C-alpha positions, -999 to +999 in steps of 0.1 A: -610+657-221-590+626-231-585+599-204-553+582-198-557+544-196-542+543-161-568+569-149-596+548-164-581+516-147-580+535-114-616+546-119-627+510-125-609+500-093-625+528-073-660+519-085-653+482-076-642+493-042-673+515-037-695+485-048-678+462-024-683+486+006-719+492-003-727+455-009-709+445+024-732+469+043-763+459+024-758+421+029-749+424+066-785+423+078-789+390+060-760+376+079-740+372+047-705+385+038-699+396+002-678+364-005-706+342+008-732+359-013-709+358-043-706+321-038-744+316-037-748+338-068-723+318-088-737+284-076-771+296-087-757+304-122-735+272-122-753+244-105-731+214-095-699+235-097-668+220-083-648+237-055-621+246-080-646+262-104-662+282-076-627+293-065-620+307-100-654+324-102-650+341-069-613+351-075-600+329-047-575+302-043-587+266-040-575+266-004-592+298+007-624+289-011-623+255+006-624+272+040-652+295+029-672+266+014-669+247+047-684+276+066-713+280+041-720+242+043-720+244+081-746+272+078-768+249+056-767+273+026-750+249+003-745+211+002-718+190-012-728+161-034-707+133-049-696+138-085-678+115-109-648+099-095-634+118-065-651+151-076-674+169-053-701+191-066-719+219-048-756+229-047-777+256-031-800+245-004-835+261-001-822+285+025-791+293+004-814+301-025-836+323-003-806+343+009-792+345-026-824+359-040-827+384-011-790+394-016-796+398-053-824+422-047-801+443-024-772+441-049-796+453-077-805+483-056-768+491-049-758+489-085-789+509-097-779+537-073-743+536-084-752+539-121-782+562-115-764+592-132-761+573-165-788+568-191-797+533-203-777+540-235-746+551-215-748+519-194-751+498-226-721+517-240-700+512-208-709+475-207-699+471-244-666+489-238-657+469-207-666+436-226-643+447-254-614+453-230-620+420-212-622+400-245-589+415-257-569+391-235 
């Protein structure tokens, strides 16, 4: 059965929404919201990222991410360090890294369950197709 692009786009959005709900529930026992964990994950992958870079990576405005970052700093999960000029960089603390790793294990479980009906080859094909769509911009 041929799929209309709009139907595929809606399916991607529905899957994303399902992942968000499942991840929110999985991260709650760690005391983390999904945006907080996402920040820790991106800082792990991008050490010394600026507030602006992290806002882009987490799909937030600089202002909204600034508020989120302040809360995470207050919890002792990340620290701000001086960068060149007026720039401020961010780094994970030991506790932030511990919670990031624990959250990653939970996220891996959520995603594995979500894609459990697919074979490894189908997951590879889906990944390649999504990459092709994202690279077309």
